[in-house]
C-alpha positions in Angstrom: 91.8 81.8 18.7 93.2 81.7 22.2 90.1 82.1 24.7 91.2 83.5 28.0 89.6 81.9 31.0 89.2 83.8 34.2 90.2 81.8 37.2 87.5 81.2 39.8 88.7 82.8 43.2 89.6 80.0 45.6 87.4 79.9 48.6 89.6 80.4 51.6 89.5 77.8 54.4 90.2 78.6 58.1 93.8 77.5 57.7 94.2 80.0 54.9 92.7 82.8 56.9 95.1 81.9 59.9 98.0 81.9 57.5 97.0 85.4 56.2 96.6 86.7 59.7 100.1 85.5 60.7 101.5 87.0 57.6 100.0 90.4 58.5 101.4 90.0 62.0 104.9 89.5 60.7 104.7 92.3 58.3 105.1 90.1 55.2 101.6 90.3 53.8 102.4 93.0 51.4 105.1 91.0 49.8 102.7 87.9 49.5 100.1 90.0 48.0 102.5 91.5 45.5 104.6 88.4 44.6 102.9 85.3 46.1 103.8 82.9 48.6 106.6 81.5 46.4 108.5 84.8 46.9 109.1 84.1 50.7 112.3 83.0 52.1 112.6 79.5 53.6 113.0 81.4 57.1 109.7 83.2 56.6 107.7 80.3 55.5 109.0 78.3 58.5 108.1 81.1 60.8 104.5 81.2 59.5 104.3 77.4 59.6 105.6 77.2 63.1 103.2 79.8 64.5 100.2 78.2 62.5 101.2 74.8 64.2 101.3 76.2 67.7 98.0 78.0 67.3 96.4 75.0 65.8 97.9 72.9 68.7 96.6 75.4 71.4 93.3 75.6 69.8 93.0 71.8 70.1 93.9 71.8 73.8 91.1 74.3 74.5 88.3 72.4 72.8 
């Protein structure tokens, strides 16, 4: 009857890897692994996004 499809793991981009690295630095990676990115507060998401933006901007200046 109901056939279960296994999801193909999404290939991680450089931005995904950067977001994961920042989450680990902030100590929220365990929560993300357990409950997903949706479980984070707006404050935590904003912090990750802000740090990502800064690092991407800084990387652009270097190259």
